[in-house]
PDB file of N, CA, C and O in Angstrom:
ATOM      1  N   MET A   1      -0.969 -11.539 -12.323  1.00  0.00           N
ATOM      2  CA  MET A   1      -0.153 -10.959 -12.243  1.00  0.00           C
ATOM      3  C   MET A   1      -0.476 -10.153 -11.415  1.00  0.00           C
ATOM      4  O   MET A   1       0.641 -10.403 -10.961  1.00  0.00           O
ATOM      5  N   ARG A   2      -0.873  -9.443 -10.765  1.00  0.00           N
ATOM      6  CA  ARG A   2      -1.283  -8.548 -10.136  1.00  0.00           C
ATOM      7  C   ARG A   2      -1.415  -9.288  -8.760  1.00  0.00           C
ATOM      8  O   ARG A   2      -1.311  -8.718  -7.674  1.00  0.00           O
ATOM      9  N   GLY A   3      -1.729 -11.025  -8.987  1.00  0.00           N
ATOM     10  CA  GLY A   3      -2.040 -12.145  -8.184  1.00  0.00           C
ATOM     11  C   GLY A   3      -0.095 -12.219  -7.246  1.00  0.00           C
ATOM     12  O   GLY A   3       0.120 -11.981  -6.057  1.00  0.00           O
ATOM     13  N   TYR A   4       0.973 -12.626  -8.336  1.00  0.00           N
ATOM     14  CA  TYR A   4       1.630 -12.765  -7.897  1.00  0.00           C
ATOM     15  C   TYR A   4       3.173 -11.942  -7.919  1.00  0.00           C
ATOM     16  O   TYR A   4       4.391 -11.910  -8.095  1.00  0.00           O
ATOM     17  N   ARG A   5       1.709 -11.253  -7.520  1.00  0.00           N
ATOM     18  CA  ARG A   5       2.969  -9.723  -7.282  1.00  0.00           C
ATOM     19  C   ARG A   5       4.022  -8.790  -8.135  1.00  0.00           C
ATOM     20  O   ARG A   5       4.214  -7.605  -7.859  1.00  0.00           O
ATOM     21  N   ASP A   6       4.849  -9.666  -9.487  1.00  0.00           N
ATOM     22  CA  ASP A   6       5.492  -9.256 -10.657  1.00  0.00           C
ATOM     23  C   ASP A   6       5.186  -8.080 -11.727  1.00  0.00           C
ATOM     24  O   ASP A   6       4.561  -8.079 -12.788  1.00  0.00           O
ATOM     25  N   PRO A   7       5.561  -7.543 -11.343  1.00  0.00           N
ATOM     26  CA  PRO A   7       5.464  -6.405 -11.710  1.00  0.00           C
ATOM     27  C   PRO A   7       5.744  -6.207 -13.860  1.00  0.00           C
ATOM     28  O   PRO A   7       5.419  -5.315 -14.644  1.00  0.00           O
ATOM     29  N   ASP A   8       6.578  -7.739 -14.067  1.00  0.00           N
ATOM     30  CA  ASP A   8       7.126  -7.762 -15.059  1.00  0.00           C
ATOM     31  C   ASP A   8       6.906  -9.106 -15.463  1.00  0.00           C
ATOM     32  O   ASP A   8       7.578  -9.949 -16.057  1.00  0.00           O
ATOM     33  N   ALA A   9       5.924  -9.067 -15.034  1.00  0.00           N
ATOM     34  CA  ALA A   9       4.757 -10.641 -15.936  1.00  0.00           C
ATOM     35  C   ALA A   9       4.741 -10.356 -16.728  1.00  0.00           C
ATOM     36  O   ALA A   9       4.157  -9.273 -16.771  1.00  0.00           O
ATOM     37  N   PHE A  10       5.124 -10.721 -17.770  1.00  0.00           N
ATOM     38  CA  PHE A  10       4.675 -10.546 -19.531  1.00  0.00           C
ATOM     39  C   PHE A  10       4.301 -11.828 -20.629  1.00  0.00           C
ATOM     40  O   PHE A  10       4.955 -12.711 -21.184  1.00  0.00           O
ATOM     41  N   PRO A  11       2.691 -11.343 -20.604  1.00  0.00           N
ATOM     42  CA  PRO A  11       2.473 -13.377 -21.577  1.00  0.00           C
ATOM     43  C   PRO A  11       2.664 -12.722 -22.737  1.00  0.00           C
ATOM     44  O   PRO A  11       1.932 -11.814 -23.129  1.00  0.00           O
ATOM     45  N   HIS A  12       3.563 -13.112 -23.281  1.00  0.00           N
ATOM     46  CA  HIS A  12       4.291 -12.582 -24.364  1.00  0.00           C
ATOM     47  C   HIS A  12       3.410 -13.116 -25.697  1.00  0.00           C
ATOM     48  O   HIS A  12       3.580 -12.538 -26.770  1.00  0.00           O
ATOM     49  N   SER A  13       2.355 -14.367 -25.579  1.00  0.00           N
ATOM     50  CA  SER A  13       2.509 -15.391 -26.268  1.00  0.00           C
ATOM     51  C   SER A  13       0.074 -15.759 -27.090  1.00  0.00           C
ATOM     52  O   SER A  13      -0.645 -16.363 -27.885  1.00  0.00           O
ATOM     53  N   ASP A  14       0.162 -14.324 -25.476  1.00  0.00           N
ATOM     54  CA  ASP A  14      -1.402 -13.894 -25.187  1.00  0.00           C
ATOM     55  C   ASP A  14      -1.784 -13.362 -26.433  1.00  0.00           C
ATOM     56  O   ASP A  14      -1.137 -12.540 -27.081  1.00  0.00           O
ATOM     57  N   LEU A  15      -2.922 -13.893 -26.755  1.00  0.00           N
ATOM     58  CA  LEU A  15      -3.994 -13.440 -28.529  1.00  0.00           C
ATOM     59  C   LEU A  15      -4.609 -11.841 -27.771  1.00  0.00           C
ATOM     60  O   LEU A  15      -5.765 -12.017 -28.156  1.00  0.00           O
ATOM     61  N   GLY A  16      -4.661 -10.930 -27.266  1.00  0.00           N
ATOM     62  CA  GLY A  16      -5.388 -10.309 -27.213  1.00  0.00           C
ATOM     63  C   GLY A  16      -3.892  -9.116 -27.152  1.00  0.00           C
ATOM     64  O   GLY A  16      -3.907  -7.915 -27.422  1.00  0.00           O
ATOM     65  N   LEU A  17      -2.971  -9.778 -26.806  1.00  0.00           N
ATOM     66  CA  LEU A  17      -2.298  -9.135 -26.382  1.00  0.00           C
ATOM     67  C   LEU A  17      -0.827  -7.884 -27.872  1.00  0.00           C
ATOM     68  O   LEU A  17      -0.299  -6.800 -28.117  1.00  0.00           O
ATOM     69  N   LEU A  18      -1.060  -9.734 -28.389  1.00  0.00           N
ATOM     70  CA  LEU A  18      -0.627  -9.632 -30.352  1.00  0.00           C
ATOM     71  C   LEU A  18      -1.607  -8.064 -31.115  1.00  0.00           C
ATOM     72  O   LEU A  18      -1.264  -6.946 -31.499  1.00  0.00           O
ATOM     73  N   ARG A  19      -2.954  -8.838 -31.019  1.00  0.00           N
ATOM     74  CA  ARG A  19      -4.131  -8.259 -31.638  1.00  0.00           C
ATOM     75  C   ARG A  19      -4.210  -6.433 -31.249  1.00  0.00           C
ATOM     76  O   ARG A  19      -4.299  -5.492 -32.038  1.00  0.00           O
ATOM     77  N   ALA A  20      -4.159  -6.429 -30.194  1.00  0.00           N
ATOM     78  CA  ALA A  20      -3.493  -4.475 -29.921  1.00  0.00           C
ATOM     79  C   ALA A  20      -2.208  -3.883 -30.301  1.00  0.00           C
ATOM     80  O   ALA A  20      -1.817  -2.778 -29.924  1.00  0.00           O
ATOM     81  N   LEU A  21      -1.649  -4.594 -30.982  1.00  0.00           N
ATOM     82  CA  LEU A  21       0.041  -4.328 -31.237  1.00  0.00           C
ATOM     83  C   LEU A  21      -0.026  -4.565 -32.946  1.00  0.00           C
ATOM     84  O   LEU A  21       0.796  -4.130 -33.752  1.00  0.00           O
ATOM     85  N   GLU A  22      -1.324  -5.432 -33.272  1.00  0.00           N
ATOM     86  CA  GLU A  22      -1.218  -4.804 -34.683  1.00  0.00           C
ATOM     87  C   GLU A  22      -1.671  -4.214 -35.629  1.00  0.00           C
ATOM     88  O   GLU A  22      -2.786  -3.726 -35.446  1.00  0.00           O
ATOM     89  N   THR A  23      -0.965  -3.992 -37.125  1.00  0.00           N
ATOM     90  CA  THR A  23      -1.327  -2.832 -37.653  1.00  0.00           C
ATOM     91  C   THR A  23      -1.723  -3.179 -38.533  1.00  0.00           C
ATOM     92  O   THR A  23      -2.638  -3.998 -38.447  1.00  0.00           O
ATOM     93  N   GLU A  24      -1.180  -2.681 -40.066  1.00  0.00           N
ATOM     94  CA  GLU A  24      -2.113  -2.236 -41.473  1.00  0.00           C
ATOM     95  C   GLU A  24      -1.105  -3.903 -42.074  1.00  0.00           C
ATOM     96  O   GLU A  24      -1.556  -4.840 -42.733  1.00  0.00           O
ATOM     97  N   SER A  25       0.368  -3.708 -41.500  1.00  0.00           N
ATOM     98  CA  SER A  25       0.870  -4.635 -41.825  1.00  0.00           C
ATOM     99  C   SER A  25       0.827  -6.608 -41.293  1.00  0.00           C
ATOM    100  O   SER A  25       1.036  -7.715 -41.789  1.00  0.00           O
ATOM    101  N   GLY A  26       0.404  -5.970 -39.981  1.00  0.00           N
ATOM    102  CA  GLY A  26      -0.221  -7.720 -39.653  1.00  0.00           C
ATOM    103  C   GLY A  26       0.022  -7.744 -38.412  1.00  0.00           C
ATOM    104  O   GLY A  26       0.554  -6.751 -37.914  1.00  0.00           O
ATOM    105  N   ARG A  27      -0.233  -8.635 -37.769  1.00  0.00           N
ATOM    106  CA  ARG A  27       0.646  -8.921 -35.983  1.00  0.00           C
ATOM    107  C   ARG A  27       1.594  -9.169 -35.525  1.00  0.00           C
ATOM    108  O   ARG A  27       2.392  -9.494 -36.405  1.00  0.00           O
ATOM    109  N   PRO A  28       1.988  -9.207 -34.620  1.00  0.00           N
ATOM    110  CA  PRO A  28       3.716  -9.330 -34.359  1.00  0.00           C
ATOM    111  C   PRO A  28       3.705 -10.963 -33.787  1.00  0.00           C
ATOM    112  O   PRO A  28       2.851 -11.397 -33.014  1.00  0.00           O
ATOM    113  N   ASN A  29       4.357 -11.417 -34.107  1.00  0.00           N
ATOM    114  CA  ASN A  29       4.459 -12.770 -33.689  1.00  0.00           C
ATOM    115  C   ASN A  29       5.222 -12.869 -31.996  1.00  0.00           C
ATOM    116  O   ASN A  29       6.016 -11.986 -31.672  1.00  0.00           O
ATOM    117  N   PRO A  30       4.923 -13.874 -31.136  1.00  0.00           N
ATOM    118  CA  PRO A  30       5.428 -13.757 -30.058  1.00  0.00           C
ATOM    119  C   PRO A  30       6.950 -13.209 -29.418  1.00  0.00           C
ATOM    120  O   PRO A  30       7.340 -12.541 -28.460  1.00  0.00           O
ATOM    121  N   ALA A  31       7.548 -13.963 -30.627  1.00  0.00           N
ATOM    122  CA  ALA A  31       8.502 -13.611 -30.003  1.00  0.00           C
ATOM    123  C   ALA A  31       9.865 -11.868 -30.932  1.00  0.00           C
ATOM    124  O   ALA A  31      11.069 -11.608 -30.913  1.00  0.00           O
ATOM    125  N   GLU A  32       8.574 -11.220 -31.560  1.00  0.00           N
ATOM    126  CA  GLU A  32       8.467  -9.907 -32.207  1.00  0.00           C
ATOM    127  C   GLU A  32       7.989  -8.954 -30.956  1.00  0.00           C
ATOM    128  O   GLU A  32       8.655  -8.156 -30.297  1.00  0.00           O
ATOM    129  N   MET A  33       6.310  -9.391 -30.837  1.00  0.00           N
ATOM    130  CA  MET A  33       6.606  -9.097 -29.206  1.00  0.00           C
ATOM    131  C   MET A  33       7.470  -9.171 -28.144  1.00  0.00           C
ATOM    132  O   MET A  33       7.786  -8.008 -27.890  1.00  0.00           O
ATOM    133  N   LEU A  34       7.997  -9.894 -27.420  1.00  0.00           N
ATOM    134  CA  LEU A  34       8.667 -10.353 -26.199  1.00  0.00           C
ATOM    135  C   LEU A  34       9.910  -8.721 -26.661  1.00  0.00           C
ATOM    136  O   LEU A  34       9.846  -7.823 -25.822  1.00  0.00           O
ATOM    137  N   MET A  35      10.916  -8.455 -27.912  1.00  0.00           N
ATOM    138  CA  MET A  35      11.578  -7.753 -28.355  1.00  0.00           C
ATOM    139  C   MET A  35      11.308  -6.791 -27.926  1.00  0.00           C
ATOM    140  O   MET A  35      12.023  -6.323 -27.040  1.00  0.00           O
ATOM    141  N   LEU A  36       9.632  -5.776 -28.587  1.00  0.00           N
ATOM    142  CA  LEU A  36       8.888  -5.036 -27.861  1.00  0.00           C
ATOM    143  C   LEU A  36       8.650  -4.237 -27.251  1.00  0.00           C
ATOM    144  O   LEU A  36       8.530  -3.012 -27.247  1.00  0.00           O
ATOM    145  N   ALA A  37       8.518  -5.763 -26.189  1.00  0.00           N
ATOM    146  CA  ALA A  37       8.235  -5.051 -24.576  1.00  0.00           C
ATOM    147  C   ALA A  37       9.716  -5.194 -23.490  1.00  0.00           C
ATOM    148  O   ALA A  37       9.955  -4.800 -22.349  1.00  0.00           O
ATOM    149  N   GLU A  38      10.629  -6.090 -24.695  1.00  0.00           N
ATOM    150  CA  GLU A  38      12.490  -5.211 -23.330  1.00  0.00           C
ATOM    151  C   GLU A  38      11.969  -3.677 -23.404  1.00  0.00           C
ATOM    152  O   GLU A  38      12.036  -3.048 -22.348  1.00  0.00           O
ATOM    153  N   ALA A  39      11.685  -3.311 -24.036  1.00  0.00           N
ATOM    154  CA  ALA A  39      11.501  -1.721 -23.642  1.00  0.00           C
ATOM    155  C   ALA A  39      10.703  -1.026 -22.677  1.00  0.00           C
ATOM    156  O   ALA A  39      10.903   0.186 -22.598  1.00  0.00           O
ATOM    157  N   TRP A  40       9.659  -1.641 -21.768  1.00  0.00           N
ATOM    158  CA  TRP A  40       9.076  -1.223 -20.912  1.00  0.00           C
ATOM    159  C   TRP A  40       9.213  -2.430 -19.665  1.00  0.00           C
ATOM    160  O   TRP A  40       8.241  -2.811 -19.012  1.00  0.00           O
ATOM    161  N   ARG A  41      10.149  -2.771 -19.539  1.00  0.00           N
ATOM    162  CA  ARG A  41      11.275  -3.453 -18.485  1.00  0.00           C
ATOM    163  C   ARG A  41      11.824  -2.515 -16.844  1.00  0.00           C
ATOM    164  O   ARG A  41      12.935  -2.054 -16.582  1.00  0.00           O
ATOM    165  N   PRO A  42      10.539  -2.506 -15.994  1.00  0.00           N
ATOM    166  CA  PRO A  42      10.386  -3.604 -15.032  1.00  0.00           C
ATOM    167  C   PRO A  42       9.207  -3.577 -15.450  1.00  0.00           C
ATOM    168  O   PRO A  42       9.102  -4.683 -15.980  1.00  0.00           O
ATOM    169  N   TRP A  43       7.971  -2.916 -15.608  1.00  0.00           N
ATOM    170  CA  TRP A  43       6.526  -2.919 -15.678  1.00  0.00           C
ATOM    171  C   TRP A  43       5.663  -2.857 -17.148  1.00  0.00           C
ATOM    172  O   TRP A  43       5.055  -1.994 -17.781  1.00  0.00           O
ATOM    173  N   ARG A  44       5.931  -4.056 -17.273  1.00  0.00           N
ATOM    174  CA  ARG A  44       6.282  -5.362 -18.853  1.00  0.00           C
ATOM    175  C   ARG A  44       3.769  -5.639 -18.070  1.00  0.00           C
ATOM    176  O   ARG A  44       2.682  -5.657 -18.647  1.00  0.00           O
ATOM    177  N   ALA A  45       4.201  -5.751 -16.767  1.00  0.00           N
ATOM    178  CA  ALA A  45       2.642  -6.410 -16.690  1.00  0.00           C
ATOM    179  C   ALA A  45       1.660  -5.301 -16.962  1.00  0.00           C
ATOM    180  O   ALA A  45       0.799  -5.358 -17.840  1.00  0.00           O
ATOM    181  N   TYR A  46       1.828  -4.421 -16.250  1.00  0.00           N
ATOM    182  CA  TYR A  46       1.125  -3.108 -15.966  1.00  0.00           C
ATOM    183  C   TYR A  46       0.932  -1.931 -18.157  1.00  0.00           C
ATOM    184  O   TYR A  46       0.174  -1.219 -18.816  1.00  0.00           O
ATOM    185  N   ALA A  47       2.051  -2.494 -18.174  1.00  0.00           N
ATOM    186  CA  ALA A  47       1.820  -2.348 -19.808  1.00  0.00           C
ATOM    187  C   ALA A  47       0.829  -3.361 -20.512  1.00  0.00           C
ATOM    188  O   ALA A  47       0.008  -2.984 -21.347  1.00  0.00           O
ATOM    189  N   ALA A  48       0.975  -4.725 -20.094  1.00  0.00           N
ATOM    190  CA  ALA A  48      -0.183  -5.275 -20.458  1.00  0.00           C
ATOM    191  C   ALA A  48      -1.517  -5.189 -20.490  1.00  0.00           C
ATOM    192  O   ALA A  48      -2.400  -5.598 -21.244  1.00  0.00           O
ATOM    193  N   MET A  49      -1.455  -4.433 -19.296  1.00  0.00           N
ATOM    194  CA  MET A  49      -2.735  -4.276 -18.517  1.00  0.00           C
ATOM    195  C   MET A  49      -3.557  -3.131 -19.008  1.00  0.00           C
ATOM    196  O   MET A  49      -4.653  -3.107 -18.447  1.00  0.00           O
ATOM    197  N   ARG A  50      -3.403  -2.314 -19.750  1.00  0.00           N
ATOM    198  CA  ARG A  50      -2.768  -1.137 -20.565  1.00  0.00           C
ATOM    199  C   ARG A  50      -3.667  -1.540 -22.181  1.00  0.00           C
ATOM    200  O   ARG A  50      -4.644  -0.925 -22.607  1.00  0.00           O
ATOM    201  N   LEU A  51      -2.911  -2.860 -22.915  1.00  0.00           N
ATOM    202  CA  LEU A  51      -2.574  -3.397 -24.099  1.00  0.00           C
ATOM    203  C   LEU A  51      -4.420  -3.724 -23.904  1.00  0.00           C
ATOM    204  O   LEU A  51      -5.422  -3.371 -24.527  1.00  0.00           O
ATOM    205  N   TRP A  52      -4.176  -4.512 -22.785  1.00  0.00           N
ATOM    206  CA  TRP A  52      -5.674  -5.116 -22.876  1.00  0.00           C
ATOM    207  C   TRP A  52      -6.300  -4.594 -22.289  1.00  0.00           C
ATOM    208  O   TRP A  52      -6.874  -5.357 -21.513  1.00  0.00           O
ATOM    209  N   ALA A  53      -6.772  -2.916 -22.093  1.00  0.00           N
ATOM    210  CA  ALA A  53      -7.653  -1.952 -21.548  1.00  0.00           C
ATOM    211  C   ALA A  53      -8.508  -1.349 -23.074  1.00  0.00           C
ATOM    212  O   ALA A  53      -9.714  -1.188 -23.260  1.00  0.00           O
ATOM    213  N   GLN A  54      -7.408  -1.131 -23.948  1.00  0.00           N
ATOM    214  CA  GLN A  54      -7.548   0.086 -24.818  1.00  0.00           C
ATOM    215  C   GLN A  54      -8.641  -1.203 -25.947  1.00  0.00           C
ATOM    216  O   GLN A  54      -8.750  -2.424 -26.062  1.00  0.00           O
ATOM    217  N   PRO A  55      -9.408   0.392 -26.733  1.00  0.00           N
ATOM    218  CA  PRO A  55     -10.305  -0.651 -27.383  1.00  0.00           C
ATOM    219  C   PRO A  55      -9.746  -1.328 -28.807  1.00  0.00           C
ATOM    220  O   PRO A  55     -10.417  -2.179 -29.391  1.00  0.00           O
TER     221      PRO A  55
END
C-alpha cells in the first residue's frame, strides 16, 4: 500500500483484518468488511495498518 502510494488501498478479504474486527458473534465476511471500511475513505490503507498492528 505504501509502495503504490495509495492511501485508500484496502485488502478487504485479508484474514488478519477480518480477525482484527472479530467479535463474540463472529468475524465479518469480506463484503461486510468492505462496507465497514467505507467510513474510513480516503484513508483505508492507514486503517488497515492500524488494524494489523493492534494486539
